[in-house]
C-alpha positions as CSV (number, residue, x, y, z in Angstrom):
1,X,-52.8,-115.7,57.6
2,X,-50.7,-112.7,56.6
3,X,-51.3,-112.1,53.5
4,X,-55.2,-112.3,54.4
5,X,-54.2,-109.5,56.9
6,X,-51.5,-107.8,54.2
7,X,-55.4,-107.9,52.1
8,X,-57.3,-106.1,54.4
9,X,-54.9,-103.6,56.0
10,X,-54.8,-102.5,51.8
11,X,-58.2,-102.8,51.2
12,X,-59.1,-100.4,54.4
13,X,-56.8,-98.0,52.9
14,X,-58.6,-97.9,49.3
15,X,-61.7,-97.4,50.8
16,X,-60.2,-95.0,52.8
17,X,-59.7,-93.1,49.7
18,X,-62.6,-93.4,47.7
19,X,-64.8,-92.9,50.6
20,X,-65.7,-88.8,50.1
21,X,-64.7,-86.9,53.2
22,X,-62.0,-88.8,54.8
23,X,-59.1,-86.9,54.6
24,X,-56.4,-88.4,56.9
25,X,-53.7,-88.8,54.4
26,X,-52.6,-86.8,51.8
27,X,-53.4,-89.9,49.3
28,X,-56.9,-89.1,50.2
29,X,-57.1,-85.5,49.6
30,X,-55.7,-85.9,46.2
31,X,-58.6,-88.4,45.4
32,X,-60.8,-86.7,47.0
33,X,-59.9,-83.1,44.7
34,X,-59.2,-85.0,41.7
35,X,-62.7,-87.0,42.1
36,X,-64.1,-83.6,41.9
37,X,-62.1,-82.2,38.9
38,X,-63.2,-85.3,37.1
39,X,-67.1,-84.6,37.4
40,X,-66.7,-81.5,36.8
41,X,-64.5,-81.8,33.9
42,X,-66.9,-84.3,32.2
43,X,-70.0,-82.2,33.3
44,X,-68.3,-79.3,31.6
45,X,-67.5,-81.5,28.5
46,X,-71.0,-82.8,28.1
47,X,-72.7,-79.7,27.8
48,X,-69.6,-77.8,25.8
49,X,-69.9,-80.5,22.7
50,X,-73.7,-80.0,22.3
51,X,-72.7,-76.7,21.3
52,X,-71.7,-77.2,17.2
53,X,-69.0,-74.1,17.3
54,X,-67.1,-75.7,20.2
55,X,-67.2,-78.9,18.9
56,X,-65.9,-78.2,15.6
57,X,-62.7,-76.5,17.5
58,X,-62.4,-78.5,20.4
59,X,-64.2,-81.8,19.6
60,X,-60.7,-84.2,19.9
61,X,-60.3,-82.4,23.2
62,X,-63.7,-82.5,24.6
63,X,-63.2,-86.5,23.7
64,X,-60.7,-87.2,25.4
65,X,-61.2,-85.7,28.6
66,X,-64.3,-87.6,28.5
67,X,-62.5,-90.8,27.6
68,X,-60.3,-90.2,30.6
69,X,-63.1,-88.8,33.3
70,X,-65.3,-92.0,32.3
71,X,-62.8,-94.4,32.9
72,X,-61.9,-92.9,36.2
73,X,-65.2,-93.4,37.1
74,X,-65.1,-97.1,36.2
75,X,-61.9,-97.7,37.7
76,X,-63.8,-95.5,41.0
77,X,-66.6,-98.3,40.6
78,X,-64.4,-101.2,41.0
79,X,-62.5,-100.1,43.7
80,X,-65.7,-99.3,46.0
81,X,-66.7,-103.2,44.8
82,X,-64.1,-105.1,45.7
83,X,-63.5,-103.0,49.0
84,X,-67.5,-102.7,49.9
85,X,-67.0,-105.1,52.9
86,X,-65.2,-102.6,54.5
87,X,-68.4,-100.1,54.1
88,X,-70.7,-103.4,55.4
89,X,-69.1,-104.6,58.1
90,X,-70.0,-107.5,59.0
91,X,-71.0,-109.3,55.7
92,X,-69.1,-111.3,53.7
93,X,-67.1,-110.3,50.8
94,X,-69.4,-111.6,48.0
95,X,-72.9,-110.1,49.9
96,X,-71.1,-106.8,50.7
97,X,-70.5,-106.4,47.1
98,X,-73.9,-107.2,46.2
99,X,-74.9,-104.8,48.6
100,X,-73.4,-101.8,47.0
101,X,-74.2,-102.4,43.2
102,X,-77.8,-102.8,44.3
103,X,-77.5,-99.5,46.4
104,X,-78.6,-96.1,44.9
105,X,-75.0,-94.9,44.7
106,X,-73.9,-98.2,43.0
107,X,-76.6,-98.1,40.2
108,X,-75.5,-94.7,40.0
109,X,-72.1,-95.1,39.6
110,X,-72.4,-97.8,37.7
111,X,-75.1,-96.4,35.1
112,X,-72.2,-93.2,34.9
113,X,-70.0,-95.1,33.0
114,X,-71.4,-98.2,31.7
115,X,-73.8,-96.7,28.8
116,X,-70.3,-95.3,27.2
117,X,-68.8,-98.9,27.1
118,X,-71.9,-101.0,26.3
119,X,-74.1,-98.4,23.8
120,X,-75.7,-101.5,22.3
121,X,-77.5,-102.4,25.6
122,X,-79.3,-99.3,26.1
123,X,-81.4,-98.0,23.1
124,X,-82.2,-94.8,24.5
125,X,-78.0,-94.3,23.6
126,X,-75.4,-93.7,26.0
127,X,-75.8,-89.8,26.1
128,X,-79.0,-90.0,27.6
129,X,-77.2,-91.8,30.8
130,X,-75.0,-88.5,31.5
131,X,-77.6,-87.3,33.7
132,X,-76.3,-90.1,36.0
133,X,-73.0,-88.4,36.1
134,X,-75.0,-85.0,37.1
135,X,-76.4,-87.4,40.0
136,X,-72.6,-88.2,41.4
137,X,-72.1,-84.8,42.6
138,X,-74.6,-85.6,45.3
139,X,-72.0,-87.9,46.6
140,X,-69.8,-84.4,47.5
141,X,-72.3,-83.6,50.2
142,X,-71.6,-86.6,52.2
143,X,-68.3,-85.0,53.0
144,X,-70.1,-83.6,56.4
145,X,-73.3,-85.6,55.9
146,X,-74.5,-84.4,59.3
147,X,-73.4,-80.5,59.6
148,X,-74.1,-79.1,55.4
149,X,-77.1,-77.5,54.8
150,X,-77.8,-80.3,52.0
151,X,-78.7,-82.6,55.0
152,X,-80.4,-80.2,56.8
153,X,-82.9,-80.1,53.6
154,X,-83.0,-84.4,53.2
155,X,-83.2,-84.1,56.7
156,X,-86.6,-81.8,57.1
157,X,-88.3,-84.0,53.6
158,X,-87.1,-87.1,56.1
159,X,-89.3,-86.1,59.4
160,X,-91.9,-84.6,57.2
161,X,-92.5,-87.2,54.4
162,X,-96.0,-88.1,55.6
163,X,-97.4,-84.9,55.3
164,X,-95.8,-84.4,52.2
165,X,-97.4,-87.5,50.7
166,X,-100.8,-86.4,52.1
167,X,-100.6,-83.4,50.4
168,X,-99.2,-85.0,47.0
169,X,-102.5,-87.3,47.2
170,X,-104.6,-84.1,47.5
171,X,-102.9,-83.1,44.6
172,X,-103.9,-86.2,42.7
173,X,-107.0,-86.5,44.0
174,X,-108.1,-82.9,42.7
175,X,-105.7,-82.9,39.4
176,X,-108.0,-86.2,38.6
177,X,-111.3,-84.6,39.6
178,X,-110.7,-81.1,37.8
179,X,-109.4,-83.5,34.6
180,X,-112.9,-85.1,34.7
181,X,-114.6,-82.0,35.2
182,X,-113.2,-79.9,32.6
183,X,-113.6,-82.6,29.7
184,X,-117.6,-83.1,30.7
185,X,-118.0,-79.3,30.7
186,X,-115.2,-78.7,27.0
187,X,-115.0,-82.2,25.1
188,X,-118.2,-81.4,22.8
189,X,-117.0,-77.8,22.3
190,X,-113.1,-78.7,21.7
191,X,-113.7,-82.3,20.8
192,X,-110.4,-82.3,19.5
193,X,-108.2,-80.8,22.7
194,X,-110.0,-82.6,25.0
195,X,-110.1,-85.9,23.2
196,X,-110.8,-87.9,26.8
197,X,-110.5,-87.6,30.4
198,X,-106.9,-88.4,30.5
199,X,-106.5,-85.4,27.6
200,X,-107.4,-83.1,30.4
201,X,-104.7,-84.2,32.9
202,X,-102.2,-81.8,31.2
203,X,-104.1,-78.6,31.5
204,X,-104.9,-79.7,35.3
205,X,-101.6,-80.1,36.1
206,X,-100.6,-76.8,34.7
207,X,-103.7,-75.2,36.1
208,X,-103.6,-76.8,39.3
209,X,-99.3,-75.6,39.7
210,X,-100.5,-72.0,38.3
211,X,-97.8,-72.5,35.4
212,X,-100.3,-72.1,32.8
213,X,-98.7,-72.6,29.4
214,X,-101.9,-71.8,27.7
215,X,-101.9,-74.6,25.0
216,X,-104.9,-76.2,26.3
217,X,-107.6,-73.9,27.5
218,X,-111.8,-73.4,28.5
219,X,-113.6,-71.7,25.8
220,X,-117.0,-72.9,27.4
221,X,-118.3,-70.5,30.1
222,X,-118.5,-73.2,32.5
223,X,-115.1,-74.1,31.8
224,X,-114.4,-70.8,32.3
225,X,-115.6,-71.0,35.7
226,X,-114.5,-74.1,36.5
227,X,-110.9,-72.9,35.5
228,X,-111.2,-70.1,37.8
229,X,-111.8,-71.9,40.8
230,X,-109.5,-75.2,40.1
231,X,-106.8,-72.0,39.5
232,X,-107.6,-70.7,43.5
233,X,-107.6,-74.0,44.2
234,X,-103.8,-74.3,42.7
235,X,-102.5,-71.7,45.0
236,X,-103.4,-73.2,47.8
237,X,-102.6,-76.5,47.0
238,X,-99.2,-75.3,46.3
239,X,-99.5,-73.5,49.3
240,X,-99.6,-76.6,51.7
241,X,-96.2,-78.3,51.4
242,X,-94.4,-75.7,51.0
243,X,-96.0,-74.4,54.2
244,X,-95.2,-78.2,55.4
245,X,-91.2,-77.9,54.3
246,X,-91.1,-74.6,56.0
247,X,-92.7,-75.5,59.5
248,X,-90.3,-78.4,59.0
249,X,-86.8,-76.0,59.2
250,X,-88.7,-74.3,61.3
251,X,-88.8,-77.1,63.7
252,X,-85.2,-78.0,62.8
253,X,-83.4,-75.2,63.5
254,X,-85.3,-74.8,67.1
255,X,-84.3,-78.0,68.0
256,X,-80.3,-77.4,67.2
257,X,-80.7,-74.5,69.4
258,X,-81.7,-76.4,72.3
259,X,-78.9,-79.1,71.3
260,X,-76.3,-76.5,71.3
261,X,-75.9,-76.7,75.2
262,X,-73.0,-78.3,77.3
263,X,-73.3,-81.6,78.4
264,X,-74.2,-81.5,82.1
265,X,-72.7,-85.2,82.2
266,X,-68.8,-84.6,81.3
267,X,-66.7,-83.0,84.3
268,X,-63.5,-84.2,83.8
269,X,-62.5,-86.7,81.0
270,X,-65.5,-89.1,79.6
271,X,-66.0,-90.8,76.7
272,X,-68.9,-90.5,74.1
273,X,-70.1,-93.2,71.4
274,X,-71.2,-91.2,68.6
275,X,-74.5,-93.5,67.8
276,X,-76.7,-93.1,64.8
277,X,-78.4,-89.8,64.0
278,X,-76.1,-88.1,66.6
279,X,-76.0,-84.4,67.0
280,X,-71.9,-85.0,66.7
281,X,-71.8,-86.7,63.8
282,X,-70.1,-84.9,61.3
283,X,-68.7,-82.1,63.6
284,X,-65.0,-80.7,63.9
285,X,-63.0,-80.6,66.6
286,X,-63.3,-76.9,67.2
287,X,-67.2,-77.4,66.6
288,X,-67.6,-79.3,70.2
289,X,-65.5,-76.2,71.8
290,X,-67.6,-74.0,70.0
291,X,-71.2,-75.5,70.9
292,X,-70.5,-78.1,73.7
293,X,-67.7,-76.4,75.8
294,X,-65.7,-79.5,75.8
295,X,-62.2,-80.6,74.2
296,X,-61.9,-83.6,72.3
297,X,-58.5,-85.4,73.4
298,X,-58.9,-88.4,70.9
299,X,-61.3,-90.6,68.8
300,X,-61.0,-93.9,68.6
301,X,-62.4,-95.4,65.1
302,X,-62.2,-98.6,63.9
303,X,-59.7,-99.8,66.0
304,X,-57.5,-96.7,65.4
305,X,-56.8,-94.0,67.2
306,X,-57.1,-90.9,65.8
307,X,-55.7,-87.1,67.2
308,X,-58.0,-84.1,66.4
309,X,-57.0,-81.9,63.5
310,X,-58.8,-79.1,61.6
311,X,-60.2,-81.9,59.2
312,X,-61.6,-84.5,61.1
313,X,-65.6,-84.6,60.9
314,X,-66.9,-87.3,63.5
315,X,-68.5,-90.3,62.1
316,X,-71.4,-93.0,63.3
317,X,-69.8,-95.5,65.8
318,X,-66.6,-93.6,67.1
319,X,-66.1,-92.8,70.6
320,X,-65.0,-89.9,71.6
321,X,-62.7,-89.1,74.4
322,X,-63.4,-85.4,75.7
323,X,-62.4,-82.8,78.9
324,X,-64.2,-80.2,80.0
325,X,-62.9,-79.4,82.9
326,X,-59.5,-77.0,81.2
327,X,-62.2,-75.2,78.9
328,X,-64.2,-74.3,82.1
329,X,-61.1,-73.3,83.9
330,X,-60.2,-71.1,80.7
331,X,-63.4,-69.8,80.3
332,X,-63.0,-68.9,84.3
333,X,-59.8,-66.7,84.1
334,X,-60.9,-65.1,81.0
């Protein structure tokens, strides 16, 4: 029993260490910094080695850095796998590990190092899978998941997903219709360029999205007239999702302004549970004072009592013990 309890404590420490943004100890801070530097170094090596002159001069050094950073990615994946039980509370160790391994971040973490060690199982070559290391950089945006600008974009896209999906569906319908139309108009005049209806898709995409590569273009009068109308349609088609997303940003910031009001139900000392999608998630103690005029006394998290600090960020499931009376009196004095 004592051995199991000791492992649980160790598991929790390791999970806090590998969790991005948990900086309540020097070790966790160092791990976050090292993870960021390893990722940046690996990406720099991946780009630098594509230049012949750089590879000829620093090829050995770049390979060594690549080997070290990829090995770190593998170790990081194993640590996250064995501590997945802490991430998925209430799940058995095996099921939690499977959940992490099959999650989006788990697959990205795995593919960021596995092709390097098992290239024979990846016909496209291990170099192609380096793009998954680039995707790992999105993990850095989770440092302040509810407050940073990246999360604002994510929230708007999620809120407007139905409208965006509808606009994409309209684009696909117009693309198919214009492809069939241009094939009918141009096939006889350009049988090599427009072999079938599918051949017109490349032209319709470049025209509707106003890219206009010019490698395939209409030569008949009917085809040119059709291209004019489709080009005008393309401007409107691009404007639809742009307008939806822009309106989403306006709504988001308007809602955020209304949320920035003093909490009416806290007079002296009170407790606040941070639920899912709470406006408190990701804020710091200073943010609570500036926005809501309440002072954070302590945070109750996973059975621990955490004193507020400048680096502390509020997370889902936290219980906040706050006091508004002292700030009210302070404000009155000023």
